C-alpha positions as CSV (number, residue, x, y, z in Angstrom):
1,M,77.9,117.9,86.6
2,A,79.2,114.3,86.1
3,E,76.5,111.7,85.6
4,K,76.2,108.9,88.1
5,I,76.5,105.2,87.4
6,L,75.6,102.5,89.9
7,V,78.0,99.6,90.1
8,F,76.7,96.3,91.6
9,T,79.5,94.0,92.5
10,Y,80.0,91.4,95.2
11,N,83.8,91.8,95.3
12,Y,85.4,95.2,95.7
13,V,88.1,97.1,97.6
14,P,89.5,96.3,100.2
15,Y,89.1,92.6,99.6
16,N,92.2,91.1,97.9
17,V,90.5,88.5,95.7
18,T,90.5,88.0,91.9
19,G,87.0,89.5,91.4
20,T,88.0,92.8,92.8
21,F,90.6,94.1,90.4
22,R,88.8,94.4,87.1
23,I,85.9,96.4,88.5
24,M,88.2,98.3,90.9
25,R,90.1,99.7,87.9
26,F,87.0,100.6,85.9
27,V,85.7,102.5,89.0
28,K,89.0,104.2,89.5
29,Y,88.9,105.7,85.9
30,F,85.1,106.3,85.6
31,P,85.5,109.9,87.0
32,Q,88.0,110.8,84.3
33,N,85.3,109.8,81.7
34,G,82.4,111.8,83.2
35,F,80.9,109.2,85.5
36,T,80.6,109.5,89.3
37,P,80.6,105.9,90.6
38,V,78.2,104.6,93.2
39,V,79.3,101.1,94.3
40,L,77.0,98.7,96.1
41,T,79.1,95.8,97.3
42,A,79.4,93.1,99.9
43,D,80.7,93.5,103.4
44,Q,82.5,90.2,103.7
45,G,84.0,90.5,107.1
46,N,87.6,91.2,108.1
47,E,89.4,88.3,106.2
48,G,91.3,88.9,103.0
49,I,91.6,92.7,103.4
50,S,94.4,94.7,101.8
51,E,94.5,98.3,103.1
52,L,96.7,99.3,100.2
53,L,93.8,98.8,97.8
54,R,91.8,101.6,99.5
55,K,93.9,104.2,97.6
56,E,92.4,102.9,94.3
57,V,89.0,104.2,95.2
58,P,88.4,107.6,93.6
59,P,87.6,110.4,96.2
60,N,84.2,111.2,94.7
61,A,83.0,107.6,94.7
62,E,80.2,106.5,97.1
63,I,80.7,103.1,98.5
64,I,77.7,101.3,100.1
65,R,78.4,97.9,101.8
66,K,75.7,95.4,102.6
67,R,76.7,92.4,104.8
68,S,77.2,89.1,102.9
69,I,75.2,86.1,103.8
70,F,77.7,83.4,102.7
71,K,81.4,83.7,102.5
72,T,82.7,83.8,99.0
73,K,84.6,80.4,99.3
74,D,85.3,77.8,101.9
75,K,88.8,77.4,103.2
76,L,91.0,76.0,100.5
77,G,92.7,72.6,100.6
78,T,90.8,70.9,103.3
79,G,90.1,68.0,101.0
80,K,86.6,67.7,102.4
81,K,83.4,67.7,100.5
82,T,80.2,69.4,101.7
83,L,76.5,69.2,100.7
84,Y,77.1,72.2,98.6
85,T,79.9,70.6,96.5
86,N,79.7,70.6,92.7
87,D,80.6,67.0,92.7
88,I,77.4,65.1,92.3
89,S,79.2,61.8,93.1
90,Y,79.0,62.9,96.7
91,V,75.3,62.9,96.7
92,K,74.6,59.3,97.7
93,S,71.8,58.9,100.2
94,I,68.2,59.9,99.4
95,A,68.3,62.5,102.3
96,K,71.3,64.1,100.9
97,Y,69.8,64.1,97.4
98,I,66.7,65.8,98.7
99,V,68.8,68.5,100.4
100,R,70.8,69.0,97.3
101,F,67.7,69.2,95.1
102,V,66.3,71.9,97.4
103,K,69.5,73.8,97.3
104,D,69.7,73.6,93.5
105,V,66.2,75.1,93.3
106,L,66.6,77.8,95.9
107,L,70.2,78.7,95.5
108,S,70.6,78.9,91.7
109,P,72.6,80.2,89.8
110,D,74.8,80.4,93.0
111,K,74.4,80.8,96.7
112,Q,74.8,84.6,96.4
113,I,71.3,84.7,95.0
114,L,70.0,85.4,98.5
115,W,72.4,88.4,98.9
116,S,71.6,89.7,95.4
117,I,67.8,89.4,95.7
118,A,68.0,91.0,99.2
119,N,69.7,94.1,97.8
120,I,67.2,94.8,95.0
121,P,65.2,97.3,97.3
122,H,68.5,99.1,98.1
123,I,69.5,99.3,94.4
124,I,66.0,100.6,93.5
125,R,66.2,103.2,96.2
126,I,69.7,104.4,95.1
127,L,68.6,104.6,91.4
128,R,65.5,106.6,92.1
129,K,67.1,108.9,94.8
130,S,70.1,109.8,92.7
131,K,68.2,109.6,89.3
132,I,70.8,107.1,88.0
133,K,70.0,105.5,84.6
134,Y,72.9,103.1,84.3
135,L,73.3,99.9,86.3
136,Y,76.7,98.1,85.8
137,V,76.6,94.5,87.1
138,N,80.0,92.8,87.7
139,C,79.8,89.0,87.4
140,G,80.4,86.6,89.0
141,P,78.7,85.7,91.2
142,F,76.3,85.4,88.3
143,S,73.2,85.8,90.6
144,L,74.0,89.5,90.6
145,A,72.9,89.6,86.9
146,V,69.6,88.0,87.7
147,A,68.9,90.7,90.3
148,G,70.0,93.3,87.7
149,V,67.4,92.0,85.3
150,L,64.6,92.3,87.9
151,V,65.8,95.9,88.7
152,K,65.6,96.8,85.0
153,K,62.1,95.4,84.8
154,I,61.1,97.6,87.8
155,C,63.0,100.8,87.1
156,G,63.7,100.7,83.3
157,V,67.4,101.4,83.9
158,K,70.1,100.7,81.3
159,L,71.6,97.4,82.2
160,I,75.2,96.5,81.5
161,I,76.4,93.1,82.5
162,D,80.2,92.4,82.6
163,F,81.1,88.6,82.3
164,R,84.6,88.2,83.5
165,D,84.3,84.4,83.3
166,P,82.1,82.1,81.3
167,W,78.8,81.1,82.9
168,V,77.2,78.0,81.5
169,S,80.3,76.9,79.7
170,N,82.5,77.3,82.9
171,H,84.5,74.2,83.8
172,S,82.8,74.3,87.2
173,Q,79.5,73.4,85.5
174,L,80.8,70.0,84.3
175,K,79.9,68.3,87.6
176,Q,76.8,70.2,88.4
177,T,73.5,68.3,88.8
178,Y,71.2,68.3,85.8
179,I,68.6,70.7,87.4
180,R,71.3,73.2,88.3
181,K,72.7,73.2,84.8
182,K,69.2,73.9,83.5
183,F,68.7,76.7,85.9
184,N,72.0,78.2,84.8
185,E,71.0,77.9,81.1
186,F,67.7,79.6,81.8
187,Y,69.2,82.4,83.9
188,E,72.0,83.1,81.4
189,G,69.5,83.4,78.6
190,I,67.2,85.7,80.5
191,C,70.2,88.0,81.4
192,I,71.6,88.1,77.9
193,K,68.2,88.9,76.5
194,N,67.5,91.8,78.9
195,A,70.9,93.4,79.0
196,D,71.4,96.6,77.1
197,L,75.1,95.8,76.8
198,V,77.1,92.6,77.5
199,V,80.8,93.2,78.2
200,S,83.3,90.4,78.3
201,V,87.0,89.9,78.4
202,T,87.7,87.9,75.2
203,N,86.2,87.3,71.8
204,E,86.0,83.6,72.6
205,L,83.7,84.2,75.5
206,I,81.5,86.6,73.4
207,D,81.3,84.1,70.6
208,D,80.4,81.3,73.1
209,L,77.4,83.5,74.3
210,R,76.3,84.3,70.8
211,R,76.3,80.6,69.8
212,R,73.8,79.8,72.6
213,H,71.7,83.0,72.5
214,K,70.4,84.4,69.3
215,F,69.1,87.7,70.8
216,K,70.0,91.0,69.2
217,T,72.1,91.9,72.2
218,K,75.0,94.3,72.0
219,Y,78.4,92.8,72.9
220,L,81.5,94.7,73.7
221,L,85.0,93.4,74.1
222,I,86.8,95.0,77.0
223,P,89.8,92.7,77.9
224,N,91.5,92.6,81.2
225,G,94.6,94.9,81.4
226,F,97.2,96.6,83.6
227,D,97.1,99.8,85.4
228,P,100.1,102.0,84.5
229,D,100.0,103.6,87.9
230,D,101.1,100.3,89.5
231,Y,104.5,100.5,87.8
232,S,105.7,104.0,88.9
233,N,107.5,102.9,92.1
234,L,108.8,99.4,91.2
235,G,112.3,98.2,92.3
236,K,112.0,99.6,95.9
237,C,111.1,96.3,97.6
238,K,113.2,95.7,100.7
239,R,112.2,92.1,101.3
240,Y,113.7,90.5,98.2
241,V,117.4,90.0,97.6
242,N,118.5,89.7,94.0
243,D,121.4,87.2,94.1
244,A,123.0,85.2,91.3
245,S,120.3,82.5,91.0
246,F,117.7,82.6,88.2
247,K,114.3,83.0,89.7
248,F,111.1,81.6,88.1
249,I,108.3,83.3,90.2
250,Y,104.6,82.4,90.5
251,G,102.2,84.4,92.6
252,G,98.7,83.2,93.2
253,K,96.7,80.1,94.0
254,V,98.3,76.7,94.5
255,D,95.9,74.0,95.4
256,I,96.2,70.2,94.9
257,F,92.4,69.8,95.2
258,S,91.6,72.4,92.6
259,H,90.5,71.8,88.9
260,F,92.8,74.7,87.9
261,Y,95.7,75.2,90.3
262,N,97.2,71.8,90.9
263,P,101.0,72.3,90.7
264,A,101.9,68.8,89.5
265,T,103.0,69.4,86.0
266,V,104.8,72.6,86.9
267,L,106.9,70.8,89.4
268,E,107.5,67.9,87.1
269,G,108.5,70.2,84.2
270,F,110.9,72.2,86.5
271,K,112.5,68.9,87.8
272,L,113.0,67.7,84.3
273,F,114.5,71.1,83.3
274,Q,117.1,70.8,86.1
275,E,118.0,67.2,85.3
276,T,118.1,67.4,81.5
277,Y,120.2,70.6,81.4
278,N,122.1,70.1,84.6
279,I,120.8,73.4,86.0
280,Q,121.9,74.1,89.7
281,N,121.2,77.8,90.1
282,A,117.5,78.2,89.1
283,E,114.8,78.6,91.7
284,L,111.0,78.0,91.4
285,I,109.5,80.5,93.9
286,L,105.9,80.2,94.8
287,Y,104.0,83.1,96.6
288,S,100.8,81.5,97.8
289,S,98.6,81.1,100.9
290,M,98.4,77.4,100.3
291,S,96.9,74.7,102.5
292,R,99.1,72.4,104.7
293,E,98.1,69.5,102.5
294,T,99.4,71.3,99.4
295,R,102.6,72.3,101.0
296,V,103.3,68.7,102.1
297,Y,102.5,67.4,98.6
298,I,105.2,69.8,97.2
299,E,107.7,68.9,99.8
300,R,107.2,65.2,99.1
301,K,107.9,65.8,95.4
302,K,111.5,66.6,96.5
303,V,112.1,68.9,93.6
304,K,115.3,70.9,94.3
305,N,115.2,74.7,94.7
306,V,111.4,75.0,95.1
307,I,110.8,77.8,97.6
308,I,107.5,78.6,99.2
309,H,106.5,81.9,100.5
310,D,103.2,83.1,102.0
311,Y,101.2,85.3,99.6
312,V,102.1,89.0,99.8
313,E,100.3,92.2,99.2
314,R,99.8,92.8,95.5
315,T,101.9,96.0,95.5
316,E,104.9,94.1,97.2
317,L,104.3,91.2,94.8
318,L,104.8,93.5,91.8
319,N,108.1,94.6,93.2
320,I,109.2,91.0,93.7
321,L,108.1,90.1,90.2
322,Y,110.1,93.2,88.9
323,Q,113.3,91.4,90.0
324,A,112.4,88.0,88.6
325,G,114.0,86.2,85.7
326,A,110.8,84.8,84.4
327,F,107.1,84.5,85.4
328,I,105.1,81.4,85.6
329,H,101.4,81.2,84.8
330,Y,99.7,77.8,84.8
331,I,96.3,76.1,84.8
332,Y,96.0,72.4,85.5
333,P,94.4,69.8,85.2
334,Q,91.7,71.7,83.2
335,S,92.8,74.2,80.5
336,S,91.3,77.6,79.9
337,P,91.7,78.6,76.2
338,E,88.8,81.1,76.2
339,S,90.0,83.5,78.8
340,I,93.2,85.5,79.8
341,S,94.2,85.9,83.4
342,L,94.7,89.5,84.6
343,K,98.1,88.4,85.6
344,I,99.2,88.0,82.0
345,F,98.7,91.6,81.3
346,E,100.5,92.7,84.5
347,Y,103.4,90.4,83.8
348,A,103.7,91.6,80.1
349,A,104.0,95.2,81.2
350,L,107.1,94.2,83.2
351,G,109.0,93.1,80.1
352,K,110.2,89.7,81.4
353,P,109.5,86.3,79.8
354,I,106.2,84.6,80.7
355,I,105.8,80.8,80.6
356,S,102.1,80.0,80.3
357,I,101.5,76.3,81.1
358,N,97.9,76.1,79.9
359,T,97.3,75.4,76.2
360,E,99.1,76.1,72.9
361,E,95.9,77.7,71.5
362,G,93.4,80.2,72.7
363,S,93.3,83.7,74.0
364,T,96.5,83.6,76.3
365,A,98.6,81.9,73.6
366,K,97.5,84.4,71.0
367,F,98.3,87.4,73.3
368,L,101.7,86.0,74.1
369,F,102.5,85.4,70.5
370,E,101.3,88.9,69.3
371,S,103.0,90.7,72.2
372,R,106.2,88.6,72.0
373,A,106.0,88.6,75.9
374,G,106.4,84.9,76.4
375,F,105.6,81.3,75.4
376,S,102.8,78.8,76.0
377,C,102.5,75.1,76.0
378,K,100.0,72.4,76.9
379,N,99.7,71.8,80.6
380,V,100.3,68.0,80.2
381,D,103.4,68.2,78.0
382,I,106.2,67.8,80.5
383,D,109.0,67.8,77.9
384,N,107.7,71.1,76.4
385,I,107.4,72.6,79.9
386,S,111.0,71.7,80.6
387,E,112.0,73.2,77.3
388,L,110.3,76.5,78.0
389,F,112.0,76.7,81.4
390,Y,115.3,76.3,79.6
391,R,114.4,78.8,76.9
392,A,113.6,81.5,79.4
393,Y,116.7,80.6,81.5
394,C,119.1,81.0,78.5
395,M,117.5,84.1,77.1
396,D,119.3,87.5,77.2
397,S,117.0,89.7,79.3
398,E,117.9,92.9,77.5
399,E,117.4,91.3,74.1
400,F,114.1,89.8,75.1
401,K,112.8,93.2,76.5
402,A,113.9,95.0,73.3
403,N,111.8,92.5,71.2
404,V,108.6,92.9,73.3
405,N,105.8,94.6,71.3
406,V,105.3,97.5,73.7
407,E,102.8,99.3,71.5
408,F,100.6,96.2,71.4
409,I,100.7,95.8,75.2
410,N,100.1,99.4,75.9
411,Q,96.6,99.2,74.3
412,Y,95.7,97.1,77.3
413,A,96.3,100.0,79.8
414,V,93.1,100.1,81.9
415,N,92.7,103.9,81.6
416,K,92.4,103.4,77.8
417,L,90.1,100.4,78.2
418,T,87.8,102.4,80.5
419,D,87.6,105.3,78.0
420,E,86.3,102.7,75.5
421,L,83.9,101.1,77.9
422,V,82.4,104.5,78.9
423,K,82.0,105.6,75.3
424,H,79.8,102.5,74.6
425,I,77.8,102.8,77.8
426,K,76.8,106.4,76.9
427,A,75.9,105.3,73.4
428,I,73.3,102.9,74.7
């Protein structure tokens, strides 16, 4: 009889958000490795649901949903700040400062601490009823890890914490108040100290944790990856017409108010590419549910052949990407050298050039170099961005595909990564 593992995650199927996909794929392949998954996750209402994701849930998995207290994120692109903003410059009056102070004390490390703590009794009941000895916590929100530590203290369960993103060193921490930063440093240390296994997506993130915490914690590198099952029916999309134009396609967040997804340098680089090399038949296509303000900003830039579509279901998006000339991945104005987006692996498996507008160093750049799946540049270097557009535009697609290091990319297949993950969990 297969052993059970309890997965505690805020985001999961059917919610079509970034935090869903990594844990969704581990849960999908757990049964093939001797684990029956029990998933305790948030009921976030009816927004952002993709019914197609439900097929990714293994038939023997037990899914338990507990209603969320706060929405994951406010509506993007409003340009408005609230009392809960990370920007301390907003906190001006004494009254607002007091409110912010109370929130920093009560809602650290993040506002989902209330949901996480409220579900501790449910977690304990599930563990004891089913005699489960493994608790797998998917972060973020990072407050779930805090709840996981408390559960371990009560039940003696084996605690595995998966850091998909950095915690204390996250760019979002740069404008946090002093007290919230200290709370986060304290909570991160407690969680690292008490975890039986800490899983993360890059060596850079693991090294960052090791530098701050000298505990004898076991760390395991399990990168993001791609699911081979996603590629079995590509090329059957009816929505997209493959004409003579060369298509640079981006799918994801575009937000002029974001620290990571401002499209400014992508647009400037594409415009320079058109003007410098007199390119008339190249299109930059953005699939994104962007705000009105962001859409107006792009239109006012008056860059030729920039086409905006609403974001589409992930399965349909892969079909669209399959017919692209090249893929765009960008982060601006911040850069993210220590992590690799899940998209990079999905793009690489398609065998088309990837242009990563982020940084020339770090995890993404290293992966693209070793896989020969694309190119990277600094997100502020407009000339280099333009050159990479031209390089991808001129490249022979069959020659590029033949040069891709397929064996290197295939080691990031999620079924193989899950095999490795389960092996280390059972060795705890």
